[in-house]
C-alpha positions in Angstrom: -14.8 3.1 -3.3 -15.1 1.5 -6.7 -13.7 3.4 -9.6 -16.5 4.7 -11.8 -15.6 4.8 -15.5 -17.3 6.2 -18.6 -17.0 4.6 -22.0 -17.2 6.7 -25.2 -17.3 5.1 -28.6 -15.3 7.1 -31.2 -14.7 6.4 -34.9 -11.1 7.3 -35.6 -8.7 6.9 -38.6 -7.4 3.8 -36.8 -10.9 2.3 -36.5 -13.7 2.3 -34.0 -12.5 2.6 -30.3 -14.2 2.6 -27.0 -12.3 5.1 -24.8 -12.5 4.6 -21.0 -12.4 7.8 -19.0 -12.7 8.8 -15.3 -14.7 11.9 -16.4 -18.0 12.0 -18.2 -17.5 12.9 -21.8 -19.5 16.2 -21.7 -17.6 18.7 -23.8 -15.2 16.1 -25.1 -12.5 14.0 -23.6 -9.1 15.2 -22.3 -6.1 12.9 -22.7 -5.2 12.9 -19.0 -8.6 11.5 -18.1 -8.6 8.6 -20.6 -7.5 5.4 -18.7 -7.2 3.5 -22.0 -9.2 2.0 -24.8 -10.8 -1.1 -26.1 -11.0 -2.1 -29.8 -14.8 -1.7 -30.4 -16.9 -4.3 -32.1 -18.7 -3.3 -35.3 -21.9 -3.1 -33.2 -23.2 -3.9 -29.8 -21.8 -3.2 -26.3 -18.1 -2.6 -25.6 -15.8 -5.6 -25.5 -14.5 -5.0 -22.0 -11.7 -7.5 -21.5 -8.1 -7.4 -20.2 -6.9 -8.8 -23.6 -8.6 -6.1 -25.5 -7.4 -3.2 -23.4 -4.6 -0.7 -24.2 -3.6 1.7 -21.4 -3.0 5.4 -22.1 0.5 6.6 -21.1 -0.7 10.2 -20.6 -3.1 9.0 -17.9 -0.5 6.7 -16.3 1.9 9.6 -16.0 -0.8 11.9 -14.5 -1.9 9.2 -12.1 1.6 8.6 -10.8 2.2 12.4 -10.5 -0.9 12.6 -8.2 0.2 9.6 -6.2 3.7 11.1 -5.8 2.3 14.5 -4.7 -0.6 13.4 -2.5 0.1 10.0 -0.9 2.9 11.4 1.5 0.3 13.8 3.0 -2.1 10.9 4.0 -2.1 9.5 7.5 -2.1 5.9 6.3 1.2 6.3 4.4 2.7 8.3 7.2 1.8 5.6 9.7 3.3 2.9 7.4 6.5 4.9 7.1 6.7 5.0 10.9 6.1 1.2 11.1 8.8 0.5 8.4 11.3 2.9 9.7 13.7 2.6 6.8 12.6 0.9 3.6 9.8 0.8 1.0 6.3 2.1 1.6 4.1 0.6 -1.1 1.0 2.1 -2.7 -1.2 -0.9 -3.2 -4.2 -1.2 -5.5 -7.2 -1.6 -3.3 -8.7 -4.2 -5.7 -6.1 -6.6 -4.2 -7.7 -8.7 -1.4 -6.2 -8.1 2.0 -6.0 -11.9 2.6 -4.2 -12.6 -0.6 -0.5 -12.2 -1.6 -0.1 -8.8 -3.3 0.9 -9.3 -6.9 3.3 -6.9 -8.7 0.3 -5.9 -11.0 -1.5 -4.6 -7.9 1.3 -2.3 -6.7 1.1 1.3 -8.1 4.6 2.0 -6.8 6.6 2.7 -3.7 8.1 5.5 -1.7 11.2 5.3 0.4 10.9 5.7 4.2 13.9 7.1 5.9 14.0 7.6 9.7 10.2 6.9 9.8 9.4 9.6 7.2 8.4 9.3 3.6 10.9 10.7 1.1 8.4 12.1 -1.5 11.0 12.6 -4.2 12.0 8.9 -3.9 8.7 7.6 -5.4 9.1 5.0 -8.0 6.2 4.0 -10.2 5.7 0.3 -10.9 5.8 -0.3 -14.7 4.0 -3.6 -14.3 0.9 -2.2 -12.5 -2.2 -3.1 -14.4 -5.0 -0.5 -14.7 -7.3 -3.3 -15.6 -7.1 -6.9 -14.4 -9.5 -9.8 -14.1 -10.7 -8.1 -10.9 -11.7 -4.9 -12.7 -10.3 -1.4 -13.0 -7.7 0.0 -10.5 -8.9 1.1 -7.1 -7.1 3.9 -5.2 -7.4 4.9 -1.6 -10.5 7.2 -1.3 -8.4 10.3 -0.6 -6.1 9.6 -3.6 -9.1 8.9 -5.8 -10.7 12.2 -4.8 -7.5 14.1 -5.4 -7.1 12.5 -8.9 -10.7 13.4 -9.8 -10.3 17.0 -8.6 -7.2 17.5 -10.6 -8.7 16.0 -13.7 -11.9 18.1 -13.3 -9.8 21.2 -12.9 -7.8 20.3 -16.0 -11.0 19.6 -18.0 -12.5 23.0 -17.0 -9.4 24.8 -18.2 -10.0 23.2 -21.6 -13.6 24.5 -21.9 
């Protein structure tokens, strides 16, 4: 499942910005849904490039909270904990190719497996994960992506 994003151009005191959100901008943007922003050109389409992107810390924190809460419930992560026994269970960005070496920028974080079980409170977010790389925006497991969108939608509806 490819991450669908919405871009909203906003004139702010800091200048023109193109905000990238997981939710459509109807009714305004909420901070938790804004992945980040690009410096917008004076005119024309957004300048979507890794070098021009600034991530939103509020979104990053929200994303990791959803991963920490939801990933241990998913069969793929439970199976990986059984396979590992004792050690790390990584949450890998799906944009990373299965036949390539996983780069640190493609790892959301890791749980600890102990006695073939995930220790949910032992999740550590990876500070070097990149929301946007040369291969595009991050890609979550479908179940995590759905959970993230549901929580953001609920948060946005509370704002209205």
